[in-house]
N, CA, C and O atoms as a Tripos MOL2 file, in Angstrom:
@<TRIPOS>MOLECULE
protein
  188   187    47     0     0
PROTEIN
NO_CHARGES

@<TRIPOS>ATOM
      1 N          -9.2180  -15.4360    2.2690 N.3       1 MET1
      2 CA         -7.7900  -15.7090    2.4420 C.3       1 MET1
      3 C          -6.9660  -15.0020    1.3720 C.2       1 MET1
      4 O          -5.8980  -14.4620    1.6580 O.2       1 MET1
      5 N          -7.4700  -15.0090    0.1330 N.am      2 THR2
      6 CA         -6.7590  -14.3340   -0.9570 C.3       2 THR2
      7 C          -6.5980  -12.8460   -0.6620 C.2       2 THR2
      8 O          -5.5770  -12.2470   -1.0010 O.2       2 THR2
      9 N          -7.6160  -12.2480   -0.0250 N.am      3 TYR3
     10 CA         -7.5740  -10.8230    0.3130 C.3       3 TYR3
     11 C          -6.3760  -10.5080    1.2020 C.2       3 TYR3
     12 O          -5.6600   -9.5360    0.9620 O.2       3 TYR3
     13 N          -6.1580  -11.3220    2.2210 N.am      4 TYR4
     14 CA         -5.0470  -11.0690    3.1440 C.3       4 TYR4
     15 C          -3.7020  -11.2030    2.4460 C.2       4 TYR4
     16 O          -2.7770  -10.4410    2.7270 O.2       4 TYR4
     17 N          -3.5890  -12.1690    1.5360 N.am      5 ILE5
     18 CA         -2.3470  -12.3380    0.7720 C.3       5 ILE5
     19 C          -2.0970  -11.1000   -0.0810 C.2       5 ILE5
     20 O          -0.9670  -10.6160   -0.1460 O.2       5 ILE5
     21 N          -3.1280  -10.5840   -0.7330 N.am      6 LEU6
     22 CA         -2.9770   -9.3820   -1.5580 C.3       6 LEU6
     23 C          -2.5580   -8.1880   -0.7210 C.2       6 LEU6
     24 O          -1.7110   -7.4000   -1.1430 O.2       6 LEU6
     25 N          -3.1450   -8.0460    0.4660 N.am      7 VAL7
     26 CA         -2.7820   -6.9320    1.3450 C.3       7 VAL7
     27 C          -1.3260   -7.0480    1.7770 C.2       7 VAL7
     28 O          -0.5970   -6.0570    1.7610 O.2       7 VAL7
     29 N          -0.8990   -8.2370    2.1600 N.am      8 LEU8
     30 CA          0.4950   -8.4330    2.5710 C.3       8 LEU8
     31 C           1.4470   -8.1210    1.4270 C.2       8 LEU8
     32 O           2.4770   -7.4800    1.6340 O.2       8 LEU8
     33 N           1.1100   -8.5700    0.2200 N.am      9 LEU9
     34 CA          1.9540   -8.2760   -0.9410 C.3       9 LEU9
     35 C           2.0180   -6.7790   -1.2020 C.2       9 LEU9
     36 O           3.0820   -6.2460   -1.5150 O.2       9 LEU9
     37 N           0.8780   -6.0950   -1.0730 N.am     10 ALA10
     38 CA          0.8550   -4.6510   -1.2940 C.3      10 ALA10
     39 C           1.7300   -3.9330   -0.2700 C.2      10 ALA10
     40 O           2.4750   -3.0160   -0.6180 O.2      10 ALA10
     41 N           1.6390   -4.3480    0.9790 N.am     11 ILE11
     42 CA          2.4350   -3.7140    2.0340 C.3      11 ILE11
     43 C           3.9260   -3.9580    1.8080 C.2      11 ILE11
     44 O           4.7260   -3.0270    1.8990 O.2      11 ILE11
     45 N           4.3050   -5.2060    1.5150 N.am     12 VAL12
     46 CA          5.7160   -5.5280    1.2770 C.3      12 VAL12
     47 C           6.2470   -4.7550    0.0780 C.2      12 VAL12
     48 O           7.3330   -4.1770    0.1430 O.2      12 VAL12
     49 N           5.4910   -4.7400   -1.0160 N.am     13 ALA13
     50 CA          5.9230   -4.0110   -2.2130 C.3      13 ALA13
     51 C           6.0320   -2.5210   -1.9180 C.2      13 ALA13
     52 O           6.9790   -1.8690   -2.3570 O.2      13 ALA13
     53 N           5.0680   -1.9770   -1.1790 N.am     14 GLY14
     54 CA          5.0860   -0.5610   -0.8320 C.3      14 GLY14
     55 C           6.3020   -0.1950    0.0030 C.2      14 GLY14
     56 O           6.9660    0.8040   -0.2740 O.2      14 GLY14
     57 N           6.5990   -0.9890    1.0160 N.am     15 VAL15
     58 CA          7.7580   -0.7240    1.8660 C.3      15 VAL15
     59 C           9.0420   -0.8100    1.0460 C.2      15 VAL15
     60 O           9.9350    0.0240    1.1970 O.2      15 VAL15
     61 N           9.1350   -1.8200    0.1790 N.am     16 PHE16
     62 CA         10.3220   -1.9850   -0.6550 C.3      16 PHE16
     63 C          10.5280   -0.7750   -1.5610 C.2      16 PHE16
     64 O          11.6400   -0.2590   -1.6740 O.2      16 PHE16
     65 N           9.4510   -0.3240   -2.2060 N.am     17 VAL17
     66 CA          9.5430    0.8310   -3.1020 C.3      17 VAL17
     67 C           9.9320    2.0890   -2.3300 C.2      17 VAL17
     68 O          10.7860    2.8540   -2.7800 O.2      17 VAL17
     69 N           9.3100    2.3070   -1.1720 N.am     18 VAL18
     70 CA          9.5950    3.5010   -0.3690 C.3      18 VAL18
     71 C          11.0620    3.5090    0.0750 C.2      18 VAL18
     72 O          11.7010    4.5610    0.0760 O.2      18 VAL18
     73 N          11.5980    2.3410    0.4520 N.am     19 LYS19
     74 CA         12.9950    2.2790    0.8830 C.3      19 LYS19
     75 C          13.9550    2.5620   -0.2650 C.2      19 LYS19
     76 O          15.0430    3.0970   -0.0500 O.2      19 LYS19
     77 N          13.5560    2.2050   -1.4860 N.am     20 LYS20
     78 CA         14.4210    2.4070   -2.6440 C.3      20 LYS20
     79 C          14.4690    3.8590   -3.0970 C.2      20 LYS20
     80 O          15.4190    4.2720   -3.7610 O.2      20 LYS20
     81 N          13.4460    4.6360   -2.7410 N.am     21 ILE21
     82 CA         13.3530    6.0180   -3.2070 C.3      21 ILE21
     83 C          13.7810    6.9520   -2.0750 C.2      21 ILE21
     84 O          13.3560    6.7830   -0.9320 O.2      21 ILE21
     85 N          14.6180    7.9310   -2.3920 N.am     22 THR22
     86 CA         15.1760    8.7800   -1.3400 C.3      22 THR22
     87 C          14.4030   10.0700   -1.1240 C.2      22 THR22
     88 O          14.5610   10.7010   -0.0780 O.2      22 THR22
     89 N          13.5810   10.4810   -2.0650 N.am     23 SER23
     90 CA         12.8770   11.7590   -1.9320 C.3      23 SER23
     91 C          11.7310   11.6640   -0.9290 C.2      23 SER23
     92 O          10.8860   10.7750   -1.0260 O.2      23 SER23
     93 N          11.7050   12.5800    0.0300 N.am     24 CYS24
     94 CA         10.6430   12.5880    1.0400 C.3      24 CYS24
     95 C           9.2740   12.8540    0.4140 C.2      24 CYS24
     96 O           8.2690   12.2840    0.8390 O.2      24 CYS24
     97 N           9.2420   13.7110   -0.5860 N.am     25 LEU25
     98 CA          7.9690   14.0230   -1.2350 C.3      25 LEU25
     99 C           7.3930   12.7830   -1.9120 C.2      25 LEU25
    100 O           6.2060   12.4880   -1.7790 O.2      25 LEU25
    101 N           8.2420   12.0640   -2.6360 N.am     26 ILE26
    102 CA          7.7740   10.8550   -3.3170 C.3      26 ILE26
    103 C           7.3740    9.7990   -2.2910 C.2      26 ILE26
    104 O           6.3940    9.0810   -2.4910 O.2      26 ILE26
    105 N           8.1270    9.6980   -1.1920 N.am     27 LYS27
    106 CA          7.7500    8.7570   -0.1230 C.3      27 LYS27
    107 C           6.3610    9.0800    0.4050 C.2      27 LYS27
    108 O           5.5440    8.1820    0.6040 O.2      27 LYS27
    109 N           6.0940   10.3530    0.6280 N.am     28 SER28
    110 CA          4.7970   10.7540    1.1570 C.3      28 SER28
    111 C           3.6750   10.4170    0.1710 C.2      28 SER28
    112 O           2.6400    9.8780    0.5640 O.2      28 SER28
    113 N           3.8830   10.7340   -1.1000 N.am     29 ILE29
    114 CA          2.8690   10.4590   -2.1180 C.3      29 ILE29
    115 C           2.6100    8.9620   -2.2250 C.2      29 ILE29
    116 O           1.4550    8.5380   -2.2900 O.2      29 ILE29
    117 N           3.6700    8.1550   -2.2440 N.am     30 LEU30
    118 CA          3.5070    6.7110   -2.3330 C.3      30 LEU30
    119 C           2.7960    6.1570   -1.1020 C.2      30 LEU30
    120 O           1.9220    5.2980   -1.2180 O.2      30 LEU30
    121 N           3.1680    6.6460    0.0600 N.am     31 SER31
    122 CA          2.5270    6.1680    1.2870 C.3      31 SER31
    123 C           1.0280    6.4640    1.2650 C.2      31 SER31
    124 O           0.2150    5.6030    1.6020 O.2      31 SER31
    125 N           0.6710    7.6750    0.8700 N.am     32 ILE32
    126 CA         -0.7460    8.0420    0.7970 C.3      32 ILE32
    127 C          -1.4690    7.1740   -0.2360 C.2      32 ILE32
    128 O          -2.5870    6.7190    0.0070 O.2      32 ILE32
    129 N          -0.8350    6.9470   -1.3780 N.am     33 ALA33
    130 CA         -1.4550    6.1310   -2.4210 C.3      33 ALA33
    131 C          -1.6600    4.6950   -1.9490 C.2      33 ALA33
    132 O          -2.7170    4.1090   -2.1840 O.2      33 ALA33
    133 N          -0.6570    4.1290   -1.2860 N.am     34 ILE34
    134 CA         -0.7660    2.7540   -0.8000 C.3      34 ILE34
    135 C          -1.8700    2.6420    0.2450 C.2      34 ILE34
    136 O          -2.6700    1.7070    0.2150 O.2      34 ILE34
    137 N          -1.9090    3.6000    1.1710 N.am     35 ILE35
    138 CA         -2.9560    3.5950    2.1940 C.3      35 ILE35
    139 C          -4.3320    3.7250    1.5460 C.2      35 ILE35
    140 O          -5.2740    3.0370    1.9410 O.2      35 ILE35
    141 N          -4.4490    4.6080    0.5510 N.am     36 ALA36
    142 CA         -5.7340    4.7940   -0.1300 C.3      36 ALA36
    143 C          -6.1810    3.5050   -0.8130 C.2      36 ALA36
    144 O          -7.3590    3.1510   -0.7630 O.2      36 ALA36
    145 N          -5.2460    2.8040   -1.4500 N.am     37 ILE37
    146 CA         -5.5810    1.5400   -2.1210 C.3      37 ILE37
    147 C          -6.0290    0.5050   -1.0980 C.2      37 ILE37
    148 O          -7.0150   -0.1970   -1.3180 O.2      37 ILE37
    149 N          -5.3150    0.4050    0.0150 N.am     38 LEU38
    150 CA         -5.6830   -0.5710    1.0450 C.3      38 LEU38
    151 C          -7.0450   -0.2550    1.6470 C.2      38 LEU38
    152 O          -7.8390   -1.1640    1.8910 O.2      38 LEU38
    153 N          -7.3270    1.0350    1.8930 N.am     39 VAL39
    154 CA         -8.6430    1.4170    2.4180 C.3      39 VAL39
    155 C          -9.7300    1.0750    1.4050 C.2      39 VAL39
    156 O         -10.7900    0.5710    1.7770 O.2      39 VAL39
    157 N          -9.4730    1.3450    0.1330 N.am     40 PHE40
    158 CA        -10.4450    1.0150   -0.9170 C.3      40 PHE40
    159 C         -10.7220   -0.4850   -0.9330 C.2      40 PHE40
    160 O         -11.8790   -0.9050   -0.9680 O.2      40 PHE40
    161 N          -9.6580   -1.2980   -0.9080 N.am     41 LEU41
    162 CA         -9.8400   -2.7520   -0.9020 C.3      41 LEU41
    163 C         -10.6110   -3.2040    0.3280 C.2      41 LEU41
    164 O         -11.4620   -4.0880    0.2430 O.2      41 LEU41
    165 N         -10.3120   -2.5940    1.4780 N.am     42 TRP42
    166 CA        -11.0020   -2.9540    2.7060 C.3      42 TRP42
    167 C         -12.4940   -2.6970    2.5730 C.2      42 TRP42
    168 O         -13.3030   -3.5450    2.9490 O.2      42 TRP42
    169 N         -12.8700   -1.5340    2.0410 N.am     43 PHE43
    170 CA        -14.2870   -1.2170    1.8590 C.3      43 PHE43
    171 C         -14.9550   -2.1460    0.8420 C.2      43 PHE43
    172 O         -16.1100   -2.5350    1.0170 O.2      43 PHE43
    173 N         -14.2270   -2.4960   -0.2150 N.am     44 VAL44
    174 CA        -14.8060   -3.3820   -1.2390 C.3      44 VAL44
    175 C         -15.0800   -4.7740   -0.6580 C.2      44 VAL44
    176 O         -16.1270   -5.3640   -0.9230 O.2      44 VAL44
    177 N         -14.1500   -5.2890    0.1220 N.am     45 TYR45
    178 CA        -14.2960   -6.6430    0.6420 C.3      45 TYR45
    179 C         -15.1930   -6.7380    1.8620 C.2      45 TYR45
    180 O         -15.8080   -7.7820    2.0790 O.2      45 TYR45
    181 N         -15.2910   -5.6790    2.6730 N.am     46 PHE46
    182 CA        -16.0080   -5.7690    3.9450 C.3      46 PHE46
    183 C         -17.2450   -4.8780    4.0350 C.2      46 PHE46
    184 O         -17.8310   -4.7330    5.1070 O.2      46 PHE46
    185 N         -17.6440   -4.2800    2.9050 N.am     47 SER47
    186 CA        -18.8180   -3.4230    2.9610 C.3      47 SER47
    187 C         -20.0960   -4.2290    2.7260 C.2      47 SER47
    188 O         -21.1910   -3.6670    2.7380 O.2      47 SER47
@<TRIPOS>BOND
     1     1     2 1
     2     2     3 1
     3     3     4 2
     4     3     5 am
     5     5     6 1
     6     6     7 1
     7     7     8 2
     8     7     9 am
     9     9    10 1
    10    10    11 1
    11    11    12 2
    12    11    13 am
    13    13    14 1
    14    14    15 1
    15    15    16 2
    16    15    17 am
    17    17    18 1
    18    18    19 1
    19    19    20 2
    20    19    21 am
    21    21    22 1
    22    22    23 1
    23    23    24 2
    24    23    25 am
    25    25    26 1
    26    26    27 1
    27    27    28 2
    28    27    29 am
    29    29    30 1
    30    30    31 1
    31    31    32 2
    32    31    33 am
    33    33    34 1
    34    34    35 1
    35    35    36 2
    36    35    37 am
    37    37    38 1
    38    38    39 1
    39    39    40 2
    40    39    41 am
    41    41    42 1
    42    42    43 1
    43    43    44 2
    44    43    45 am
    45    45    46 1
    46    46    47 1
    47    47    48 2
    48    47    49 am
    49    49    50 1
    50    50    51 1
    51    51    52 2
    52    51    53 am
    53    53    54 1
    54    54    55 1
    55    55    56 2
    56    55    57 am
    57    57    58 1
    58    58    59 1
    59    59    60 2
    60    59    61 am
    61    61    62 1
    62    62    63 1
    63    63    64 2
    64    63    65 am
    65    65    66 1
    66    66    67 1
    67    67    68 2
    68    67    69 am
    69    69    70 1
    70    70    71 1
    71    71    72 2
    72    71    73 am
    73    73    74 1
    74    74    75 1
    75    75    76 2
    76    75    77 am
    77    77    78 1
    78    78    79 1
    79    79    80 2
    80    79    81 am
    81    81    82 1
    82    82    83 1
    83    83    84 2
    84    83    85 am
    85    85    86 1
    86    86    87 1
    87    87    88 2
    88    87    89 am
    89    89    90 1
    90    90    91 1
    91    91    92 2
    92    91    93 am
    93    93    94 1
    94    94    95 1
    95    95    96 2
    96    95    97 am
    97    97    98 1
    98    98    99 1
    99    99   100 2
   100    99   101 am
   101   101   102 1
   102   102   103 1
   103   103   104 2
   104   103   105 am
   105   105   106 1
   106   106   107 1
   107   107   108 2
   108   107   109 am
   109   109   110 1
   110   110   111 1
   111   111   112 2
   112   111   113 am
   113   113   114 1
   114   114   115 1
   115   115   116 2
   116   115   117 am
   117   117   118 1
   118   118   119 1
   119   119   120 2
   120   119   121 am
   121   121   122 1
   122   122   123 1
   123   123   124 2
   124   123   125 am
   125   125   126 1
   126   126   127 1
   127   127   128 2
   128   127   129 am
   129   129   130 1
   130   130   131 1
   131   131   132 2
   132   131   133 am
   133   133   134 1
   134   134   135 1
   135   135   136 2
   136   135   137 am
   137   137   138 1
   138   138   139 1
   139   139   140 2
   140   139   141 am
   141   141   142 1
   142   142   143 1
   143   143   144 2
   144   143   145 am
   145   145   146 1
   146   146   147 1
   147   147   148 2
   148   147   149 am
   149   149   150 1
   150   150   151 1
   151   151   152 2
   152   151   153 am
   153   153   154 1
   154   154   155 1
   155   155   156 2
   156   155   157 am
   157   157   158 1
   158   158   159 1
   159   159   160 2
   160   159   161 am
   161   161   162 1
   162   162   163 1
   163   163   164 2
   164   163   165 am
   165   165   166 1
   166   166   167 1
   167   167   168 2
   168   167   169 am
   169   169   170 1
   170   170   171 1
   171   171   172 2
   172   171   173 am
   173   173   174 1
   174   174   175 1
   175   175   176 2
   176   175   177 am
   177   177   178 1
   178   178   179 1
   179   179   180 2
   180   179   181 am
   181   181   182 1
   182   182   183 1
   183   183   184 2
   184   183   185 am
   185   185   186 1
   186   186   187 1
   187   187   188 2
@<TRIPOS>SUBSTRUCTURE
     1 MET1         2 RESIDUE 1 A MET
     2 THR2         6 RESIDUE 1 A THR
     3 TYR3        10 RESIDUE 1 A TYR
     4 TYR4        14 RESIDUE 1 A TYR
     5 ILE5        18 RESIDUE 1 A ILE
     6 LEU6        22 RESIDUE 1 A LEU
     7 VAL7        26 RESIDUE 1 A VAL
     8 LEU8        30 RESIDUE 1 A LEU
     9 LEU9        34 RESIDUE 1 A LEU
    10 ALA10       38 RESIDUE 1 A ALA
    11 ILE11       42 RESIDUE 1 A ILE
    12 VAL12       46 RESIDUE 1 A VAL
    13 ALA13       50 RESIDUE 1 A ALA
    14 GLY14       54 RESIDUE 1 A GLY
    15 VAL15       58 RESIDUE 1 A VAL
    16 PHE16       62 RESIDUE 1 A PHE
    17 VAL17       66 RESIDUE 1 A VAL
    18 VAL18       70 RESIDUE 1 A VAL
    19 LYS19       74 RESIDUE 1 A LYS
    20 LYS20       78 RESIDUE 1 A LYS
    21 ILE21       82 RESIDUE 1 A ILE
    22 THR22       86 RESIDUE 1 A THR
    23 SER23       90 RESIDUE 1 A SER
    24 CYS24       94 RESIDUE 1 A CYS
    25 LEU25       98 RESIDUE 1 A LEU
    26 ILE26      102 RESIDUE 1 A ILE
    27 LYS27      106 RESIDUE 1 A LYS
    28 SER28      110 RESIDUE 1 A SER
    29 ILE29      114 RESIDUE 1 A ILE
    30 LEU30      118 RESIDUE 1 A LEU
    31 SER31      122 RESIDUE 1 A SER
    32 ILE32      126 RESIDUE 1 A ILE
    33 ALA33      130 RESIDUE 1 A ALA
    34 ILE34      134 RESIDUE 1 A ILE
    35 ILE35      138 RESIDUE 1 A ILE
    36 ALA36      142 RESIDUE 1 A ALA
    37 ILE37      146 RESIDUE 1 A ILE
    38 LEU38      150 RESIDUE 1 A LEU
    39 VAL39      154 RESIDUE 1 A VAL
    40 PHE40      158 RESIDUE 1 A PHE
    41 LEU41      162 RESIDUE 1 A LEU
    42 TRP42      166 RESIDUE 1 A TRP
    43 PHE43      170 RESIDUE 1 A PHE
    44 VAL44      174 RESIDUE 1 A VAL
    45 TYR45      178 RESIDUE 1 A TYR
    46 PHE46      182 RESIDUE 1 A PHE
    47 SER47      186 RESIDUE 1 A SER
């Protein structure tokens, strides 16, 4: 259950940060970083 809460917090924080930043390049980098972190967490918890 804690895992799902952490994922939701990461997604909400990521969306909030992306909306606050106007540069497309920074948006792309942040999006890739957030996705990479979520994939890493998924593998750690479900491998």
